[in-house]
C-alpha positions as CSV (number, residue, x, y, z in Angstrom):
1,M,-29.8,-42.2,-69.8
2,D,-27.5,-39.5,-68.4
3,R,-29.7,-36.8,-69.9
4,V,-32.8,-38.2,-68.3
5,C,-31.0,-38.5,-64.9
6,W,-29.8,-34.9,-65.3
7,K,-33.4,-33.7,-66.0
8,L,-34.8,-35.6,-63.1
9,S,-32.1,-34.2,-60.8
10,L,-32.9,-30.7,-62.0
11,V,-36.6,-31.2,-61.3
12,F,-35.8,-32.6,-57.9
13,L,-33.6,-29.5,-57.2
14,V,-36.3,-27.1,-58.2
15,L,-38.8,-28.9,-56.0
16,L,-36.3,-28.9,-53.1
17,V,-35.6,-25.1,-53.5
18,S,-39.4,-24.4,-53.7
19,T,-40.1,-26.5,-50.6
20,C,-37.2,-24.7,-48.7
21,V,-38.5,-21.3,-49.7
22,E,-42.0,-22.2,-48.4
23,A,-40.6,-23.7,-45.2
24,S,-38.4,-20.7,-44.5
25,F,-41.4,-18.4,-44.1
26,S,-42.8,-17.9,-40.6
27,Y,-45.4,-15.4,-39.5
28,R,-43.0,-12.6,-38.7
29,M,-43.5,-9.3,-40.5
30,E,-39.9,-9.6,-41.8
31,D,-40.8,-12.9,-43.6
32,F,-44.0,-11.4,-45.0
33,I,-42.0,-8.5,-46.4
34,S,-39.6,-11.0,-48.0
35,A,-42.6,-12.6,-49.7
36,V,-43.8,-9.2,-50.9
37,K,-40.3,-8.7,-52.4
38,Q,-40.5,-12.0,-54.3
39,V,-43.8,-10.7,-55.8
40,E,-42.2,-7.4,-56.8
41,D,-39.1,-9.2,-58.2
42,E,-41.3,-11.2,-60.6
43,D,-42.3,-8.0,-62.3
44,P,-39.6,-5.3,-61.4
45,G,-41.6,-2.5,-63.0
46,S,-44.9,-3.2,-61.3
47,E,-46.6,-0.4,-59.2
48,P,-47.5,-1.0,-55.6
49,L,-51.2,-1.1,-56.6
50,A,-50.5,-4.0,-58.9
51,V,-48.6,-5.8,-56.2
52,L,-51.4,-5.3,-53.8
53,K,-53.9,-6.8,-56.2
54,R,-51.8,-9.9,-56.7
55,L,-51.6,-10.3,-52.9
56,R,-55.3,-9.8,-52.6
57,R,-56.0,-12.4,-55.3
58,A,-53.7,-14.9,-53.7
59,A,-55.4,-14.3,-50.3
60,E,-58.9,-14.5,-51.8
61,V,-59.9,-11.2,-50.3
62,N,-62.4,-9.6,-52.7
63,D,-66.0,-9.6,-51.3
64,P,-68.7,-7.1,-52.5
65,F,-67.9,-4.6,-49.7
66,I,-64.2,-4.4,-50.9
67,Q,-65.3,-4.3,-54.6
68,Y,-67.6,-1.4,-53.8
69,F,-64.7,0.8,-52.8
70,L,-61.8,-0.6,-54.8
71,F,-63.6,-1.3,-58.1
72,S,-61.2,-4.1,-58.9
73,D,-61.8,-7.1,-61.1
74,L,-59.1,-9.6,-60.1
75,S,-59.8,-12.1,-62.8
76,G,-57.0,-10.7,-65.0
77,V,-54.5,-10.3,-62.3
78,P,-51.6,-12.8,-62.7
79,E,-51.4,-15.6,-60.2
80,L,-48.4,-16.2,-58.0
81,A,-46.3,-19.4,-57.8
82,A,-48.1,-22.1,-55.9
83,N,-45.9,-22.1,-52.8
84,L,-45.8,-18.3,-52.5
85,S,-49.5,-18.0,-53.1
86,D,-50.2,-20.6,-50.4
87,Y,-48.1,-18.6,-47.9
88,I,-49.7,-15.3,-48.8
89,R,-53.2,-16.8,-48.4
90,K,-52.4,-18.2,-45.0
91,A,-50.7,-14.9,-43.9
92,V,-53.5,-12.6,-45.0
93,H,-56.7,-14.5,-44.9
94,H,-58.1,-13.7,-41.4
95,R,-60.1,-16.0,-39.2
96,V,-60.4,-17.2,-35.6
97,T,-60.8,-20.9,-35.1
98,E,-63.0,-22.7,-32.6
99,D,-59.9,-23.4,-30.4
100,A,-59.1,-19.6,-30.2
101,K,-56.2,-19.7,-32.8
102,E,-56.1,-16.5,-34.8
103,E,-54.9,-16.8,-38.4
104,G,-54.0,-14.1,-40.8
105,V,-51.8,-12.3,-38.4
106,V,-48.0,-11.7,-38.1
107,L,-45.6,-10.7,-35.3
108,T,-43.9,-7.3,-35.9
109,P,-40.4,-6.3,-34.6
110,D,-42.0,-3.9,-32.0
111,G,-43.6,-6.9,-30.3
112,T,-47.2,-6.4,-31.5
113,T,-49.3,-8.7,-33.6
114,V,-51.0,-7.3,-36.7
115,A,-53.7,-8.6,-39.0
116,L,-52.5,-8.1,-42.6
117,R,-55.9,-7.9,-44.3
118,P,-57.0,-4.5,-42.9
119,L,-53.4,-3.2,-43.2
120,L,-53.2,-4.0,-47.0
121,L,-56.7,-2.8,-47.7
122,G,-56.0,0.5,-46.1
123,I,-52.8,1.0,-48.1
124,E,-54.6,0.1,-51.4
125,A,-57.4,2.5,-50.7
126,G,-54.8,5.3,-50.0
127,L,-52.9,4.6,-53.2
128,L,-56.1,4.8,-55.2
129,A,-56.6,8.3,-53.9
130,K,-53.6,9.4,-55.9
131,T,-55.5,8.8,-59.1
132,R,-59.0,9.6,-57.9
133,G,-58.4,12.7,-56.0
134,R,-59.8,11.7,-52.6
135,V,-59.5,8.9,-50.1
136,R,-62.7,6.8,-50.5
137,G,-63.5,4.0,-48.1
138,L,-60.2,4.0,-46.3
139,Y,-61.5,4.0,-42.8
140,Q,-64.3,1.6,-43.6
141,L,-62.0,-0.9,-45.4
142,A,-59.3,-0.8,-42.7
143,L,-61.2,-0.6,-39.5
144,A,-64.8,0.7,-39.5
145,R,-66.5,-2.4,-41.0
146,D,-64.9,-4.7,-38.4
147,L,-65.8,-2.2,-35.7
148,G,-69.4,-2.2,-36.9
149,L,-69.6,-6.0,-36.6
150,S,-68.1,-5.8,-33.1
151,L,-69.7,-2.8,-31.4
152,R,-73.4,-3.6,-32.2
153,Q,-74.8,-5.1,-29.0
154,S,-75.7,-8.7,-29.0
155,P,-77.0,-10.8,-26.0
156,T,-74.8,-13.8,-27.2
157,V,-71.5,-11.8,-27.2
158,T,-69.8,-11.5,-23.9
159,R,-67.1,-9.0,-25.1
160,R,-66.9,-6.6,-28.0
161,L,-63.2,-5.9,-28.3
162,G,-60.0,-8.0,-27.9
163,P,-58.3,-10.0,-26.6
164,D,-54.6,-10.1,-27.5
165,G,-52.7,-13.4,-27.4
166,C,-49.4,-15.2,-27.5
167,W,-47.2,-16.9,-30.2
168,D,-45.9,-20.4,-29.9
169,N,-42.4,-19.2,-30.8
170,L,-41.1,-15.7,-31.1
171,S,-38.1,-16.4,-33.3
172,S,-40.1,-18.5,-35.8
173,P,-43.8,-17.8,-35.0
174,Q,-46.3,-20.2,-36.5
175,V,-49.4,-20.3,-34.2
176,F,-51.0,-17.4,-32.4
177,T,-53.5,-18.3,-29.6
178,L,-55.8,-15.7,-28.1
179,S,-55.5,-15.3,-24.3
180,D,-59.3,-15.2,-23.7
181,S,-62.6,-15.9,-25.4
182,P,-62.5,-14.0,-28.7
183,S,-64.6,-11.1,-29.6
184,L,-65.6,-10.1,-33.2
185,L,-62.7,-7.7,-33.3
186,T,-59.3,-8.8,-31.9
187,T,-56.4,-6.6,-30.9
188,A,-54.5,-7.8,-33.9
189,Q,-57.3,-6.6,-36.2
190,V,-57.3,-3.3,-34.4
191,N,-53.5,-2.9,-34.8
192,G,-53.8,-3.8,-38.5
193,G,-56.7,-1.4,-39.0
194,M,-54.9,1.4,-37.3
195,D,-51.8,0.8,-39.4
196,G,-54.0,0.6,-42.5
197,V,-55.4,4.1,-41.8
198,V,-52.1,5.6,-40.9
199,L,-50.2,4.3,-44.0
200,G,-53.2,4.7,-46.3
201,L,-53.4,8.4,-45.5
202,E,-49.7,8.7,-45.9
203,V,-49.5,7.1,-49.3
204,S,-52.5,9.2,-50.5
205,D,-50.4,12.3,-50.2
206,K,-49.5,13.2,-53.8
207,S,-46.4,15.0,-52.6
208,R,-45.0,11.9,-51.0
209,R,-42.3,10.1,-53.0
210,P,-43.5,6.7,-54.3
211,L,-42.2,3.6,-52.6
212,K,-42.3,-0.1,-53.3
213,L,-44.7,-1.8,-51.0
214,S,-41.8,-3.8,-49.4
215,N,-39.9,-0.6,-48.7
216,L,-42.9,1.1,-47.2
217,L,-43.5,-1.8,-44.8
218,T,-39.8,-2.1,-43.9
219,E,-39.5,1.6,-43.1
220,Y,-42.7,1.5,-41.0
221,Y,-42.1,-1.8,-39.1
222,C,-38.4,-2.3,-39.0
223,H,-36.9,1.0,-37.9
224,Q,-34.1,0.6,-35.3
225,L,-34.2,3.0,-32.4
226,E,-31.1,4.7,-31.2
227,G,-29.9,6.9,-28.3
228,K,-33.0,8.6,-26.9
229,G,-35.3,6.1,-28.3
230,L,-38.6,7.4,-29.6
231,D,-37.6,11.0,-28.7
232,T,-35.5,11.2,-31.9
233,A,-37.3,8.5,-34.0
234,P,-39.2,9.3,-37.2
235,R,-42.9,10.0,-37.0
236,L,-44.1,7.3,-39.3
237,I,-43.1,4.0,-37.5
238,S,-45.2,1.3,-36.0
239,R,-44.0,2.1,-32.5
240,R,-46.0,5.3,-32.8
241,R,-49.1,3.5,-34.0
242,R,-51.5,4.7,-31.3
243,E,-50.3,8.3,-31.1
244,N,-50.5,8.6,-34.9
245,F,-53.9,7.1,-35.1
246,K,-55.1,9.3,-32.3
247,Q,-54.0,12.4,-34.2
248,L,-55.8,11.3,-37.3
249,S,-59.0,9.9,-36.0
250,V,-61.8,11.9,-34.2
251,P,-64.0,9.5,-32.4
252,L,-67.2,11.1,-33.6
253,L,-66.2,10.9,-37.2
254,L,-65.0,7.3,-36.8
255,T,-68.4,6.5,-35.2
256,R,-70.1,7.9,-38.3
257,Q,-67.9,5.7,-40.5
258,V,-68.8,2.7,-38.5
259,V,-72.5,3.4,-38.9
260,K,-72.1,3.9,-42.6
261,S,-70.3,0.6,-42.9
262,V,-73.2,-1.2,-41.2
263,Q,-75.7,0.4,-43.5
264,L,-73.6,-0.4,-46.6
265,Q,-73.3,-4.0,-45.5
266,Q,-77.0,-4.3,-45.2
267,S,-77.5,-2.7,-48.6
268,L,-74.9,-5.0,-50.4
269,T,-76.5,-8.1,-48.9
270,G,-80.0,-7.1,-50.2
271,Q,-81.5,-6.2,-46.8
272,S,-84.0,-3.3,-46.7
273,N,-82.9,0.1,-45.7
274,M,-82.9,1.0,-42.0
275,E,-85.9,2.9,-40.6
276,R,-85.2,6.1,-38.7
277,K,-85.7,4.5,-35.3
278,E,-83.3,1.7,-36.2
279,K,-80.6,4.1,-37.4
280,K,-81.0,6.1,-34.1
281,E,-80.6,2.9,-32.1
282,L,-77.5,1.8,-34.2
283,M,-75.9,5.2,-33.6
284,R,-76.5,4.9,-29.8
285,E,-75.0,1.4,-29.7
286,V,-71.9,2.4,-31.7
287,K,-71.3,5.5,-29.6
288,E,-71.4,3.5,-26.5
289,G,-69.1,0.9,-27.9
290,M,-66.7,3.5,-29.1
291,K,-66.1,4.6,-25.5
292,E,-64.6,1.2,-24.9
293,F,-62.6,1.3,-28.1
294,V,-61.1,4.8,-27.4
295,H,-60.2,3.7,-23.8
296,M,-58.5,0.4,-24.9
297,Y,-56.7,1.5,-28.0
298,M,-56.3,5.3,-27.9
299,D,-56.0,6.2,-24.2
300,C,-54.1,3.1,-23.0
301,P,-50.5,2.4,-24.0
302,P,-49.4,-0.8,-25.7
303,I,-48.9,-3.4,-23.0
304,V,-46.7,-6.4,-23.7
305,T,-48.3,-9.4,-21.9
306,R,-46.4,-11.8,-19.6
307,C,-46.5,-14.6,-22.1
308,M,-45.0,-12.4,-24.8
309,W,-41.9,-11.4,-22.8
310,G,-41.5,-15.0,-21.5
311,A,-42.5,-14.8,-17.9
312,K,-42.2,-17.8,-15.6
313,P,-45.3,-18.8,-13.6
314,Y,-46.2,-17.0,-10.4
315,I,-45.0,-19.1,-7.4
316,G,-47.9,-20.0,-5.3
317,T,-51.2,-18.1,-5.3
318,P,-51.4,-14.4,-6.1
319,T,-53.1,-11.9,-3.7
320,N,-55.8,-10.0,-5.6
321,L,-55.9,-6.2,-5.2
322,A,-59.0,-4.4,-3.9
323,L,-59.8,-1.9,-6.6
324,P,-59.8,1.0,-7.1
325,L,-56.3,2.0,-5.7
326,S,-55.1,5.3,-4.5
327,F,-51.4,5.4,-5.4
328,M,-49.0,4.7,-8.2
329,F,-45.4,4.3,-7.1
330,I,-42.7,5.3,-9.6
331,H,-39.4,3.4,-9.6
332,H,-36.3,2.9,-11.7
333,T,-34.0,-0.1,-11.8
334,S,-30.4,-0.2,-10.7
335,T,-29.8,-3.4,-12.8
336,P,-30.4,-3.3,-15.7
337,S,-28.7,0.0,-15.7
338,Q,-29.2,0.8,-19.4
339,P,-32.5,1.6,-21.2
340,C,-33.8,-1.1,-23.5
341,L,-34.6,0.0,-27.1
342,T,-36.0,-3.2,-28.6
343,F,-38.7,-5.7,-27.8
344,E,-36.1,-8.4,-27.6
345,Q,-33.9,-6.5,-25.1
346,C,-36.7,-5.3,-23.0
347,S,-38.1,-8.8,-22.8
348,A,-34.7,-10.2,-21.8
349,D,-34.5,-7.5,-19.1
350,M,-37.9,-8.5,-17.8
351,R,-36.8,-12.1,-17.6
352,S,-33.6,-11.1,-15.8
353,M,-35.5,-9.0,-13.2
354,Q,-38.1,-11.8,-12.6
355,R,-35.3,-14.3,-12.1
356,F,-33.5,-12.0,-9.6
357,H,-36.7,-11.3,-7.7
358,Q,-37.8,-14.9,-7.5
359,E,-34.4,-16.6,-7.0
360,D,-32.3,-14.1,-5.1
361,R,-35.0,-12.1,-3.3
362,G,-37.3,-15.1,-2.7
363,W,-40.4,-13.3,-4.0
364,D,-43.3,-15.0,-5.7
365,D,-42.8,-13.1,-9.0
366,I,-41.3,-10.0,-10.5
367,G,-42.1,-7.3,-7.9
368,Y,-43.4,-4.5,-10.2
369,S,-47.0,-4.2,-11.5
370,F,-45.7,-2.7,-14.8
371,V,-42.4,-1.8,-16.3
372,A,-41.7,0.9,-18.9
373,G,-39.2,0.2,-21.6
374,S,-37.6,2.8,-23.9
375,D,-38.9,0.9,-26.9
376,G,-42.4,2.4,-26.7
377,N,-44.0,-0.4,-24.7
378,I,-45.3,-1.0,-21.2
379,Y,-44.5,-4.5,-20.0
380,E,-46.9,-6.4,-17.7
381,G,-45.4,-7.5,-14.4
382,R,-48.0,-8.5,-11.9
383,G,-50.5,-6.5,-13.8
384,W,-53.8,-4.8,-12.9
385,Y,-55.1,-7.3,-10.4
386,W,-52.3,-9.0,-8.5
387,Q,-50.6,-7.3,-5.5
388,G,-47.0,-6.5,-6.2
389,A,-43.8,-6.4,-4.1
390,H,-42.5,-3.0,-4.9
391,T,-43.0,-0.5,-2.0
392,L,-42.7,-2.0,1.5
393,G,-45.9,-1.3,3.5
394,Y,-47.8,0.1,0.5
395,N,-48.1,-2.9,-1.9
396,S,-51.8,-3.3,-1.2
397,V,-52.8,0.3,-1.9
398,G,-51.0,1.1,-5.2
399,Y,-49.3,0.0,-8.4
400,G,-45.6,-0.2,-8.7
401,V,-44.3,1.0,-12.0
402,S,-40.6,1.0,-12.9
403,F,-38.5,2.4,-15.7
404,I,-35.8,0.0,-17.1
405,G,-32.5,1.8,-16.5
406,D,-30.6,3.6,-13.7
407,Y,-32.0,7.2,-13.7
408,S,-30.1,8.5,-10.6
409,S,-28.3,11.1,-12.6
410,V,-30.1,11.2,-16.0
411,L,-33.8,11.1,-17.0
412,P,-35.6,8.4,-19.1
413,S,-36.6,9.5,-22.6
414,Q,-39.5,12.0,-22.7
415,H,-41.6,9.5,-24.6
416,A,-41.1,6.8,-21.9
417,M,-42.1,9.3,-19.1
418,E,-45.2,10.4,-21.0
419,L,-46.1,6.7,-21.5
420,V,-46.3,6.3,-17.7
421,R,-47.3,9.8,-16.6
422,D,-50.1,10.3,-19.2
423,Q,-51.1,7.1,-20.8
424,L,-50.7,4.4,-18.2
425,A,-52.1,6.6,-15.4
426,S,-55.0,7.6,-17.7
427,C,-55.6,4.0,-18.6
428,A,-55.8,3.0,-14.9
429,V,-58.2,5.8,-14.0
430,G,-60.4,5.1,-17.1
431,G,-60.5,1.4,-16.4
432,G,-61.6,2.0,-12.8
433,R,-58.4,0.7,-11.3
434,L,-57.2,4.0,-9.8
435,I,-59.5,6.6,-8.3
436,P,-59.5,9.9,-10.3
437,T,-57.6,11.7,-7.4
438,F,-54.8,9.1,-7.1
439,T,-51.3,10.2,-6.0
440,L,-48.0,9.5,-7.8
441,M,-45.3,8.6,-5.4
442,G,-41.6,8.1,-5.6
443,H,-40.0,4.8,-4.6
444,R,-38.6,4.8,-1.0
445,Q,-35.1,3.9,-2.2
446,V,-35.1,6.7,-4.7
447,V,-35.5,9.4,-2.0
448,N,-33.4,8.0,0.9
449,T,-30.3,9.7,2.2
450,A,-28.1,7.7,0.0
451,C,-29.3,9.4,-3.2
452,P,-31.0,12.7,-2.3
453,G,-30.4,14.2,-5.8
454,D,-32.0,11.4,-7.7
455,A,-32.9,12.8,-11.2
456,L,-36.1,10.8,-11.7
457,Y,-37.5,11.7,-8.3
458,S,-36.8,15.4,-8.9
459,E,-38.6,15.1,-12.2
460,I,-41.7,13.3,-10.9
461,K,-42.1,15.9,-8.2
462,T,-43.3,18.2,-11.0
463,W,-45.9,15.7,-12.3
464,K,-49.6,16.3,-11.8
465,H,-51.0,14.5,-8.7
466,F,-47.6,14.1,-7.1
467,G,-47.5,13.6,-3.4
468,E,-44.5,13.6,-1.1
469,V,-43.2,10.2,-0.3
470,Q,-43.9,9.1,3.3
471,K,-40.7,8.1,5.1
């Protein structure tokens, strides 16, 4: 009797541990990496390619398009434990539900949301290049196929790219909801596709030291910034996603990869080959769509939306701006006085500023249009369309952009300044929100007699399009 009870207790304990392991996983990148480590620990000598195949089998990702490039029969690949397999399937298998919930995505430490499927396919294609001599299908597996589905014009599709969205909980995210009607290619898919290309090309380099998959993901997504932020950070980290992708991807070549993907999809599904006229029309559609893609994801900086940093609602009814505007007013904060280097700290600073502006100043919302952190992100304040409260007498004619930190005597990081000067300004012009001949202005309080030697003001006087502040 005692032995039977002992066995039953042991079974109960195993089930309890199994359930707790499953329950402990959220859809954070750190939790997904922990799951990958479990897969690696089951077979300590396994190569990253073998681990990726086990993940792909668990996620049920192996359609003819993937098989065409990866040549992989997954029938002999060992299965994972049921609870682990279930988590992997939910974390990797991508879809958007009818109520705008996006599945198969995770929240990364840099504050962006990434679809895992294109990320993992890109890495697998890159690793195969080590044995086959060239990267085959990397761009198509990671990004081009999804771009092809999205960029082809359709009268029933109102948007071709985006949107982003928001998580139900940032400490233990479970549900990601899109902020607008979904397109055929969400921002999370683009982020995952970019990362798949960047990491796929990195691991295809034969001179690169081999890494476990979990270590590769940890180095890329979990790097802690120090001191001058991204000025002294490594090249290969997720916070540099857009700049790395921009260096690797020529729009015309990516356009050709998209067209090839569409043609291959038709061939694999038994459709007849395209006629010359149809190919020409496809190229025209994709080229036109690529302009939007380049603007949104290569020219514009990463912008953390209000719901992601935890903004309180606007008090009352916002006043809409009459676009395009003529000015961009540059500020820096007195409090917080220190730069923020993490998504969590920058978000806390945004909430603190909004609370001060609403409760102490009596304003309807945080005053700035956008705020630049030193973590590599721009944070949405009142945004592109709502009039701010940043430069008395000029709020209706320009955007107010502030750097987090007191820069009276020192400058923001070079990367943060480039984020505002080059990327955010270019994004505003390209999106038709600023006229091409707009003027960058310093904040009135920055140049008053109390602080004539303000370091940031002296710096922005050297920026292109700068105009003297009117007193």
